[in-house]
Structure formats: structure tokens, C-alpha cells
C-alpha positions, 0 to 999 in steps of 0.5 A, spaced: 163 165 224 168 171 226 172 166 229 173 162 222 174 169 219 180 170 223 183 164 220 182 166 213 185 172 214 191 169 217 191 165 212 192 170 207 197 174 211 201 169 213 202 166 206 209 164 204 213 166 197 213 158 196 205 157 196 201 164 196 196 162 191 195 155 194 194 159 201 189 164 197 185 159 194 184 155 200 182 161 204 177 163 198 174 156 198 173 156 206 170 163 205 165 160 199 163 154 203 162 158 209 157 163 205 154 157 202 153 153 208 150 159 212 145 161 206 143 153 206 142 154 213 138 160 212 134 156 207 133 150 211 130 154 217 125 158 213 123 151 209 123 148 216 118 153 219 114 153 213 113 145 213 116 145 205 118 138 203 125 141 201 127 140 208 130 133 207 134 136 201 136 142 204 139 138 210 143 133 206 146 139 202 148 142 209 151 136 211 155 135 204 157 142 205 160 141 212 163 135 210 167 139 204 169 144 209 172 139 214 176 136 207 178 143 206 181 145 213 185 138 212 188 140 206 189 147 208 193 144 215 197 139 210 199 145 206 201 148 212 205 142 215 209 142 208 211 149 209 213 148 216 217 142 215 220 146 209 222 152 213 224 148 219 229 145 214 233 152 213 233 154 220 238 150 225 235 148 232 227 149 229 222 144 228 216 144 224 212 145 230 216 151 232 215 154 226 207 153 226 207 156 233 211 162 231 206 163 225 200 162 230 198 155 226 195 149 230 196 144 224 200 139 228 194 138 233 192 131 229 199 129 230 199 130 238 
């Protein structure tokens, strides 16, 4: 998940003075969920090969964590969009999408 780590690192580097704790919190939660998902995937692979009855439980937990990661990314993108709108309001001739592009964010991808 090195690609994802880049997102977390960029989140921490690009935090604004408006929401630094929110950006840190989002980055930390994404990193924590990834680690938990990887641990459970490892447990799943070990359990699956040994035929343990816990396979269904681990599968459900992996699915739950994957869903939580999707929610956290959506919340992060929402916070990024709010930031972009706020910054764009202070710069004449710039849109929120321009600000996002400048910051290397793709938080408006759903709105296209």
C-alpha cells in the first residue's frame, strides 16, 4: 500500500492552518485502518490455509474495515473540498477545483 502511504504523507504535509488537527486525525485513522486491515488479511490467510472455523469471522471483519476505510476517505475528501472552497474564496479568479489541483488533491473526482 505504498501508494496509499503517499496520500497519508501528503495529507500531513499539506494541512492548512485552518484544519491541521483534522488532517492529522484523518491521516492517522487511515493509517490505523490500513494496518488493521493488513493484520486481519494476514490472519485470514493463515486461518484459511489451516481450515480454522474463524474464516467467516475474519472475512466479515476485513469487509467491515474496508468499508470503514471508504468512509474515512470520503470524510477526508469532504474536508479537503471545504478547505478548497475557503481558499478559493480568498483568491480572485480561482475555483475550488484549481486549489485542489494545486495541492495535488483529487477530492472533486466524485462531482465530475
